[in-house]
DOSE-510488 format. One line per field, with one value per residue (C-alpha): residue number from 1; x, y, z. Coordinates in nm, 3 decimals. Layout:
N
pos: [NUM  ...]
u: [X  ...]
v: [Y  ...]
w: [Z  ...]
This chain:
419
pos: [1  2  3  4  5  6  7  8  9  10  11  12  13  14  15  16  17  18  19  20  21  22  23  24  25  26  27  28  29  30  31  32  33  34  35  36  37  38  39  40  41  42  43  44  45  46  47  48  49  50  51  52  53  54  55  56  57  58  59  60  61  62  63  64  65  66  67  68  69  70  71  72  73  74  75  76  77  78  79  80  81  82  83  84  85  86  87  88  89  90  91  92  93  94  95  96  97  98  99  100  101  102  103  104  105  106  107  108  109  110  111  112  113  114  115  116  117  118  119  120  121  122  123  124  125  126  127  128  129  130  131  132  133  134  135  136  137  138  139  140  141  142  143  144  145  146  147  148  149  150  151  152  153  154  155  156  157  158  159  160  161  162  163  164  165  166  167  168  169  170  171  172  173  174  175  176  177  178  179  180  181  182  183  184  185  186  187  188  189  190  191  192  193  194  195  196  197  198  199  200  201  202  203  204  205  206  207  208  209  210  211  212  213  214  215  216  217  218  219  220  221  222  223  224  225  226  227  228  229  230  231  232  233  234  235  236  237  238  239  240  241  242  243  244  245  246  247  248  249  250  251  252  253  254  255  256  257  258  259  260  261  262  263  264  265  266  267  268  269  270  271  272  273  274  275  276  277  278  279  280  281  282  283  284  285  286  287  288  289  290  291  292  293  294  295  296  297  298  299  300  301  302  303  304  305  306  307  308  309  310  311  312  313  314  315  316  317  318  319  320  321  322  323  324  325  326  327  328  329  330  331  332  333  334  335  336  337  338  339  340  341  342  343  344  345  346  347  348  349  350  351  352  353  354  355  356  357  358  359  360  361  362  363  364  365  366  367  368  369  370  371  372  373  374  375  376  377  378  379  380  381  382  383  384  385  386  387  388  389  390  391  392  393  394  395  396  397  398  399  400  401  402  403  404  405  406  407  408  409  410  411  412  413  414  415  416  417  418  419]
u: [2.669  2.435  2.193  1.953  1.608  1.319  0.950  0.762  0.379  0.147  -0.174  -0.388  -0.747  -0.772  -1.037  -1.002  -1.040  -1.012  -0.701  -0.419  -0.573  -0.859  -0.635  -0.364  -0.684  -0.819  -0.466  -0.439  -0.739  -0.705  -1.048  -1.100  -1.204  -1.332  -1.651  -1.847  -1.941  -2.324  -2.271  -2.519  -2.228  -2.061  -2.290  -2.075  -1.773  -1.597  -1.455  -1.706  -1.540  -1.331  -1.159  -1.310  -1.206  -1.413  -1.432  -1.520  -1.304  -1.573  -1.665  -1.303  -1.237  -1.472  -1.691  -1.601  -1.249  -1.321  -1.523  -1.161  -0.937  -0.940  -1.025  -0.643  -0.564  -0.866  -0.741  -0.369  -0.501  -0.708  -0.393  -0.158  -0.354  -0.342  0.016  0.070  -0.081  -0.004  0.388  0.292  0.280  0.064  -0.087  0.017  0.378  0.434  0.631  0.943  0.967  1.156  0.934  1.225  1.365  0.994  0.978  0.710  0.732  0.361  0.338  0.092  0.071  -0.205  -0.300  -0.630  -0.765  -1.159  -1.110  -0.990  -1.290  -1.541  -1.484  -1.434  -1.773  -1.893  -1.695  -1.920  -2.253  -2.231  -2.049  -1.619  -1.787  -1.931  -1.522  -1.413  -1.124  -1.005  -0.945  -0.575  -0.458  -0.728  -0.570  -0.236  -0.009  0.114  -0.185  -0.181  0.163  0.080  -0.239  -0.050  0.271  0.009  -0.189  0.145  0.338  0.610  0.936  1.216  1.046  0.738  0.809  0.586  0.766  0.568  0.672  0.305  0.281  0.625  0.539  0.509  0.799  1.000  0.878  0.996  1.298  1.319  1.241  1.514  1.754  1.628  1.631  1.947  2.170  2.061  1.823  1.525  1.468  1.113  1.004  0.641  0.628  0.378  0.112  -0.234  -0.461  -0.875  -0.894  -1.232  -1.387  -1.545  -1.263  -0.912  -1.115  -1.167  -0.843  -0.692  -0.959  -0.865  -0.505  -0.650  -0.476  -0.789  -0.942  -1.279  -1.423  -1.740  -1.912  -1.668  -1.480  -1.344  -1.171  -1.054  -0.701  -0.533  -0.127  0.060  -0.232  -0.269  -0.639  -0.516  -0.661  -0.564  -0.524  -0.805  -0.790  -0.780  -0.771  -0.675  -0.379  -0.093  0.118  0.450  0.660  1.026  1.242  1.644  1.694  1.858  1.516  1.258  1.461  1.511  1.118  1.077  0.837  0.681  0.925  0.782  1.084  1.404  1.380  1.707  1.781  1.656  1.721  1.605  1.631  1.488  1.420  1.457  1.226  0.887  0.663  0.393  0.556  0.848  1.144  1.085  1.451  1.357  1.723  1.613  1.360  1.688  1.908  1.644  1.669  2.019  2.047  1.789  1.984  2.358  2.259  2.105  2.421  2.213  2.282  2.048  2.015  1.920  1.624  1.281  1.027  0.926  0.569  0.597  0.474  0.211  -0.030  -0.168  -0.113  0.022  0.356  0.444  0.415  0.592  0.897  0.896  0.916  1.244  1.388  1.350  1.513  1.791  1.798  1.776  1.930  1.743  1.767  1.660  1.438  1.192  0.820  0.664  0.328  0.118  -0.083  -0.278  -0.497  -0.697  -0.667  -0.625  -0.371  -0.373  -0.161  0.076  -0.025  0.052  0.438  0.326  0.065  0.239  0.580  0.292  0.245  0.596  0.696  0.351  0.480  0.839  0.676  0.454  0.611  0.326  0.351  -0.079  -0.160  -0.204  -0.577  -0.700  -0.377  -0.556  -0.396  0.006  0.177  0.471  0.821  0.792  1.066  0.968  0.811  0.450  0.238  -0.090  -0.437  -0.310  -0.096  0.267  0.465  0.797  1.102  1.269  1.537  1.663  1.463  1.476  1.212  1.148  0.913  0.869  0.702  0.716  0.542  0.457  0.736  1.016  1.020  1.152  1.224  1.286  1.235  1.422  1.323  1.434  1.260  1.604  1.512  1.118  0.984  0.671  0.587]
v: [-5.610  -5.610  -5.390  -5.235  -5.364  -5.164  -5.194  -4.920  -5.030  -5.307  -5.478  -5.759  -5.869  -6.056  -6.188  -5.871  -5.608  -5.591  -5.384  -5.276  -5.011  -5.204  -5.516  -5.323  -5.182  -5.516  -5.656  -5.371  -5.411  -5.790  -5.830  -6.184  -6.286  -6.641  -6.698  -6.999  -7.155  -7.127  -7.371  -7.658  -7.884  -7.826  -7.961  -8.280  -8.136  -8.207  -7.810  -7.613  -7.284  -7.064  -6.732  -6.619  -6.270  -5.955  -5.813  -6.096  -6.054  -6.047  -5.681  -5.574  -5.787  -5.750  -6.059  -6.122  -6.168  -6.353  -6.598  -6.714  -6.709  -6.937  -6.832  -6.776  -6.569  -6.345  -6.287  -6.217  -5.932  -5.772  -5.769  -5.707  -5.396  -5.232  -5.288  -5.137  -4.855  -4.794  -4.804  -4.526  -4.717  -4.715  -4.981  -4.819  -4.714  -4.427  -4.357  -4.432  -4.787  -5.054  -5.386  -5.577  -5.471  -5.576  -5.914  -6.079  -6.399  -6.529  -6.837  -7.020  -7.391  -7.530  -7.293  -7.368  -7.657  -7.455  -7.469  -7.865  -7.967  -7.733  -7.900  -8.228  -8.236  -8.085  -8.390  -8.640  -8.474  -8.295  -8.484  -8.375  -8.144  -7.898  -7.891  -7.518  -7.486  -7.259  -7.500  -7.508  -7.245  -7.163  -7.441  -7.435  -7.296  -7.016  -6.887  -6.546  -6.453  -6.464  -6.277  -5.987  -5.992  -5.984  -5.698  -5.502  -5.614  -5.778  -5.905  -5.997  -6.316  -6.432  -6.718  -6.962  -7.094  -7.337  -7.447  -7.529  -7.295  -7.088  -7.016  -6.643  -6.609  -6.797  -6.569  -6.298  -6.446  -6.506  -6.095  -5.999  -6.191  -6.068  -5.742  -5.730  -5.946  -5.674  -5.882  -5.684  -5.260  -5.390  -5.670  -5.799  -6.058  -6.175  -6.444  -6.616  -6.889  -6.939  -7.307  -7.309  -7.579  -7.910  -8.125  -7.940  -7.849  -8.275  -8.340  -8.096  -8.275  -8.621  -8.521  -8.375  -8.044  -7.822  -7.691  -7.817  -7.516  -7.509  -7.319  -7.072  -7.037  -6.625  -6.817  -7.112  -6.965  -6.915  -6.995  -7.118  -7.152  -7.425  -7.501  -7.468  -7.785  -7.690  -7.393  -7.253  -7.276  -6.940  -6.734  -6.411  -6.273  -5.988  -5.835  -5.619  -5.414  -5.448  -5.239  -5.111  -4.800  -4.629  -4.666  -4.585  -4.256  -4.142  -4.141  -4.014  -4.335  -4.405  -4.643  -4.868  -5.013  -5.268  -5.576  -5.681  -6.052  -6.401  -6.722  -7.035  -7.443  -7.747  -7.976  -8.305  -8.490  -8.567  -8.475  -8.301  -8.252  -7.995  -8.157  -8.101  -7.980  -7.656  -7.707  -7.567  -7.311  -7.168  -7.214  -7.036  -6.747  -6.737  -6.734  -6.440  -6.227  -6.303  -6.242  -5.887  -5.829  -5.778  -5.952  -6.167  -5.837  -5.607  -5.807  -5.597  -5.813  -6.176  -6.207  -6.587  -6.889  -6.965  -7.211  -7.259  -7.640  -7.858  -7.919  -7.647  -7.376  -7.513  -7.613  -7.226  -7.083  -7.281  -7.229  -6.865  -6.886  -7.070  -6.852  -6.513  -6.651  -6.718  -6.365  -6.197  -5.865  -5.932  -5.891  -6.216  -6.227  -6.438  -6.288  -6.593  -6.573  -6.327  -6.388  -6.834  -6.977  -6.879  -7.129  -7.056  -6.641  -6.660  -6.534  -6.259  -6.160  -6.166  -5.988  -5.677  -5.717  -5.713  -5.427  -5.193  -5.279  -5.157  -4.865  -4.753  -4.915  -5.125  -5.480  -5.627  -5.904  -6.251  -6.259  -6.564  -6.657  -6.699  -6.941  -6.931  -7.274  -7.233  -7.177  -7.064  -6.796  -6.586  -6.239  -6.271  -5.956  -6.121  -5.979  -5.613  -5.443  -5.336  -5.045  -5.075  -4.836  -4.548  -4.563  -4.868  -5.156  -5.486  -5.772  -6.147  -6.317  -6.716  -6.945  -7.312  -7.536  -7.892  -8.162  -7.920  -7.608  -7.321  -6.967  -6.643  -6.299  -6.034  -5.603  -5.283  -4.966  -4.837  -4.586  -4.481  -4.243  -4.083  -4.269]
w: [-6.796  -6.487  -6.500  -6.201  -6.210  -6.082  -6.106  -6.312  -6.351  -6.131  -6.207  -6.037  -5.985  -5.702  -5.427  -5.281  -5.555  -5.945  -5.925  -5.734  -5.535  -5.427  -5.380  -5.137  -4.915  -4.850  -4.776  -4.508  -4.365  -4.306  -4.517  -4.602  -4.975  -4.907  -4.960  -4.973  -5.322  -5.427  -5.761  -5.702  -5.816  -5.455  -5.246  -5.341  -5.246  -4.928  -4.950  -5.025  -5.069  -5.235  -5.324  -5.647  -5.791  -5.713  -6.065  -6.350  -6.664  -6.873  -6.721  -6.848  -7.136  -7.453  -7.486  -7.808  -7.686  -7.402  -7.594  -7.772  -7.383  -7.115  -6.798  -6.702  -7.006  -6.958  -6.551  -6.725  -6.958  -6.695  -6.485  -6.754  -6.938  -6.586  -6.521  -6.852  -6.895  -6.467  -6.604  -6.876  -7.178  -7.460  -7.699  -8.005  -8.109  -7.889  -7.615  -7.829  -7.703  -7.895  -7.900  -8.013  -7.652  -7.489  -7.342  -7.158  -6.922  -6.716  -6.484  -6.486  -6.228  -6.423  -6.725  -6.943  -6.720  -6.765  -7.181  -7.143  -6.903  -7.082  -7.475  -7.364  -7.193  -7.568  -7.722  -7.507  -7.537  -7.850  -8.073  -8.205  -8.448  -8.143  -8.029  -8.023  -8.291  -8.011  -7.775  -7.799  -7.793  -7.496  -7.265  -7.342  -7.035  -7.303  -7.326  -7.104  -7.157  -7.542  -7.506  -7.348  -7.567  -7.848  -7.703  -7.606  -7.873  -7.747  -7.953  -7.703  -7.600  -7.467  -7.196  -6.939  -6.633  -6.509  -6.164  -5.968  -5.643  -5.757  -6.109  -6.092  -5.855  -6.119  -6.404  -6.190  -6.176  -6.510  -6.578  -6.376  -6.506  -6.913  -6.796  -6.586  -6.885  -7.156  -7.358  -7.322  -7.154  -7.021  -6.885  -6.833  -6.572  -6.344  -6.300  -6.378  -6.235  -6.279  -6.183  -5.929  -6.064  -5.924  -6.048  -5.863  -5.560  -5.575  -5.616  -5.338  -5.159  -5.208  -5.091  -4.784  -4.878  -4.850  -4.538  -4.436  -4.229  -4.460  -4.164  -4.131  -4.451  -4.371  -4.115  -4.305  -4.441  -4.124  -4.165  -3.811  -3.609  -3.407  -3.548  -3.907  -4.139  -4.492  -4.774  -4.928  -5.344  -5.481  -5.836  -5.988  -6.162  -6.098  -6.316  -6.284  -6.526  -6.509  -6.625  -6.618  -6.418  -6.714  -6.932  -6.644  -6.543  -6.892  -6.987  -6.609  -6.530  -6.139  -5.944  -5.658  -5.580  -5.671  -5.754  -5.628  -5.640  -5.711  -5.598  -5.691  -5.570  -5.569  -5.281  -5.478  -5.141  -5.243  -5.541  -5.296  -4.940  -4.881  -4.722  -4.346  -4.261  -4.477  -4.627  -5.005  -4.882  -4.697  -4.972  -5.208  -4.980  -4.981  -5.262  -5.340  -5.080  -5.248  -5.550  -5.431  -5.227  -4.918  -4.563  -4.353  -4.107  -4.406  -4.439  -4.261  -4.395  -4.514  -4.715  -4.631  -4.902  -4.565  -4.753  -4.384  -4.405  -4.136  -4.264  -4.504  -4.184  -3.961  -4.229  -4.369  -4.017  -3.946  -4.306  -4.232  -3.913  -4.072  -4.373  -4.171  -3.815  -3.483  -3.379  -3.709  -3.722  -4.013  -4.011  -4.118  -4.310  -4.440  -4.689  -4.848  -4.470  -4.700  -5.034  -5.066  -5.266  -5.620  -5.692  -6.025  -5.974  -5.580  -5.584  -5.846  -5.550  -5.283  -5.460  -5.554  -5.153  -5.087  -5.301  -5.157  -4.841  -4.886  -5.071  -4.769  -4.466  -4.377  -4.330  -4.401  -4.149  -4.118  -4.037  -3.829  -3.627  -3.273  -3.125  -3.262  -3.326  -3.022  -3.057  -3.407  -3.331  -3.591  -3.573  -3.722  -3.833  -3.652  -3.714  -3.751  -4.000  -3.889  -3.952  -4.122  -4.008  -4.196  -4.412  -4.667  -4.674  -4.815  -4.824  -4.946  -5.067  -5.077  -5.329  -5.259  -5.462  -5.554  -5.684  -5.470  -5.664  -5.428  -5.541  -5.321  -5.466  -5.273  -5.316  -5.194  -5.172  -5.346  -5.622  -5.526  -5.687  -5.615  -5.305]
């Protein structure tokens, strides 16, 4: 049995805002969430800026609970609880929600890095007995999904896709399958990442992957611009609530849109670099279209992976043309220009932006695009938001990761209510 899967709740804590409304407003305004790092440790690094969340999670999560969670879990709980409430659910047994029919899938690319490194420092400096007994449940990759699952009482499964920067879009794909196949009526999906720390910044820097535009960090993330020099590390979490159309309609839920399909592929090319032919990326998009029963001509918008890396942006432009056709009419944007790259949470954030773009018929801009690469062959929403036409709309969101995973998610504005 295949069932229609709709989005009924959204939650976010990002470099643009502490909730969905402020994040969406920041995206439409073309506001940068990238700022200089002020810690002493940043002085030794070649990149001294990042995109941090606006609202510290401890402003939302009680401190006694936050102390037993890594930053990745704290961020996930903030976004998860907003999405759960937005969907109209409570934390108790109200709403007649069968918890045996409730699942969770939250992706992360790196997981509880802060807890690992902090407790290693504690052990070196103060001895074994000072290591927190919560270290393992804080650092394990499935902790964010589990922390959300514990709070909402999910009993149909709690899952954690780990596919580098494609992790949270893979979580959406998994949630789609779980609900569509009848294993759950509701699935909470998304991603989280909280690794703004000297070690990952240094490590990405050693790979020559990060921008070094320290004199103007707000202009550092510039997808498709000829002067781009790498991505900007970001942090945050975004969560979406998926459920069957039948279940949502029966309880009178607000519906943001439809998660219509997902496509997954692998480059099998390199542990870091994308396949320059873009074949795997195009395959993921084509598979998403087929899964959603859409044609290339149906796609009005693509929220691209667009990390602001020299090779990656060129490859993706080619893969979009390959998947949608040289004469496609899709408006393309790269919202990492504003948010930085949230790694394992990037796909969820950009899926949220895609859902809201369809709902409000507004595509957020790609900022800092001053000198576009020649001959890209795609229609980019450069520096200002663009309007989408009236009528039925469909869009794609792309996420690609180290190791070669490619995930494309297809959304439509079918079944929208309360717009």
